[in-house]
C-alpha positions as CSV (number, residue, x, y, z in Angstrom):
1,M,-38.7,126.9,59.6
2,D,-41.1,129.6,58.4
3,K,-44.8,130.0,59.1
4,Q,-45.9,128.8,55.6
5,T,-43.9,125.5,55.9
6,A,-45.3,124.9,59.4
7,T,-48.9,125.6,58.1
8,S,-48.4,123.2,55.2
9,V,-47.1,120.4,57.6
10,F,-50.1,120.9,60.0
11,E,-52.6,120.9,57.1
12,S,-51.1,117.6,55.9
13,L,-51.3,116.0,59.4
14,A,-54.8,117.2,60.0
15,S,-56.1,113.9,58.5
16,G,-56.2,111.1,60.9
17,V,-55.1,108.6,58.3
18,R,-52.1,110.8,57.4
19,L,-51.2,111.2,61.0
20,D,-51.3,107.4,61.4
21,I,-49.1,106.8,58.4
22,F,-46.6,109.4,59.6
23,R,-46.5,108.0,63.1
24,L,-45.9,104.5,61.7
25,L,-43.1,105.7,59.5
26,V,-41.5,107.6,62.4
27,K,-41.7,104.4,64.5
28,L,-39.8,102.5,61.8
29,G,-37.1,105.1,61.4
30,P,-34.7,104.9,58.5
31,A,-35.9,101.4,57.4
32,G,-39.2,102.9,56.3
33,L,-41.9,100.8,54.6
34,V,-43.2,100.0,51.2
35,A,-46.7,101.3,50.3
36,G,-48.4,97.9,50.4
37,D,-47.1,97.2,53.8
38,I,-48.2,100.6,55.1
39,A,-51.7,99.8,53.8
40,A,-51.7,96.4,55.4
41,A,-50.4,97.6,58.7
42,L,-53.1,100.3,58.9
43,G,-55.9,98.3,57.3
44,L,-56.3,100.8,54.4
45,P,-57.2,100.2,50.8
46,P,-54.2,100.7,48.5
47,T,-55.7,103.5,46.5
48,N,-56.6,105.4,49.6
49,T,-53.1,104.9,51.0
50,S,-51.5,106.2,47.7
51,F,-53.6,109.3,48.0
52,H,-52.4,110.0,51.5
53,L,-48.8,109.2,50.8
54,K,-48.8,111.6,47.9
55,A,-50.1,114.4,50.2
56,L,-47.5,113.6,52.9
57,N,-44.7,113.6,50.3
58,H,-45.9,116.9,48.8
59,A,-45.8,118.5,52.3
60,G,-42.2,117.2,52.8
61,L,-43.1,115.0,55.7
62,I,-42.0,111.8,54.0
63,S,-39.6,110.8,51.2
64,V,-40.0,108.1,48.7
65,E,-37.4,105.9,47.0
66,Q,-38.0,103.5,44.2
67,E,-36.9,99.9,45.0
68,G,-37.5,97.8,41.9
69,R,-41.2,97.7,41.4
70,Y,-41.9,99.0,44.9
71,Q,-41.7,102.4,46.5
72,R,-40.2,102.7,50.0
73,Y,-41.5,105.6,52.2
74,R,-39.6,107.1,55.1
75,A,-40.5,109.8,57.6
76,N,-38.6,113.1,57.3
77,I,-37.4,113.2,60.9
78,A,-35.4,116.3,60.3
79,L,-38.6,118.2,59.3
80,M,-40.4,116.9,62.4
81,V,-37.5,118.1,64.7
82,D,-37.6,121.5,62.9
83,L,-41.3,121.8,63.5
84,I,-41.0,121.0,67.2
85,G,-38.2,123.6,67.4
86,Y,-40.4,126.1,65.5
87,L,-43.2,125.5,68.0
88,T,-41.0,125.8,71.1
89,D,-38.5,128.5,70.1
90,E,-40.4,131.2,72.0
91,C,-41.4,129.0,74.9
92,C,-41.8,131.0,78.1
93,A,-41.2,134.3,76.4
94,G,-37.8,133.3,75.1
95,H,-36.7,131.8,78.5
96,P,-37.0,128.0,78.0
97,E,-35.2,127.4,81.3
98,Q,-38.5,128.5,82.9
99,C,-40.5,125.8,81.1
100,A,-40.2,123.0,83.6
101,G,-40.2,119.5,82.1
102,L,-39.6,120.6,78.5
103,P,-36.6,118.8,76.9
104,A,-33.9,120.7,75.0
105,K,-34.2,120.7,71.3
106,A,-33.7,117.2,70.0
107,D,-30.5,116.2,68.2
108,C,-31.6,113.6,65.8
109,N,-28.6,113.1,63.6
110,D,-29.0,109.4,63.9
111,C,-32.7,109.5,62.9
112,S,-32.4,110.4,59.2
């Protein structure tokens, strides 16, 4: 991951609503959720939800797939794992074994 991508992701997640949406979609994993159910789960107006979903999609944090007349949204788990790796690559001056309690990079092949 490069700095520009990381910055774009952080800017998108700087909204509390977007962070809530992303965390909900991460929780649901590959099943994802349709827009109306996201709005209902978080108590958001549908137009507000659409605005935030568009921003998350633009940042690459979520994907969207048309299902009939609905759109299903899923978290981009691979991007999340890349971001965590980007943030921790230089942990403890490049000696991650010194960073007590930090897990190794996640292997999330089953998450996408």
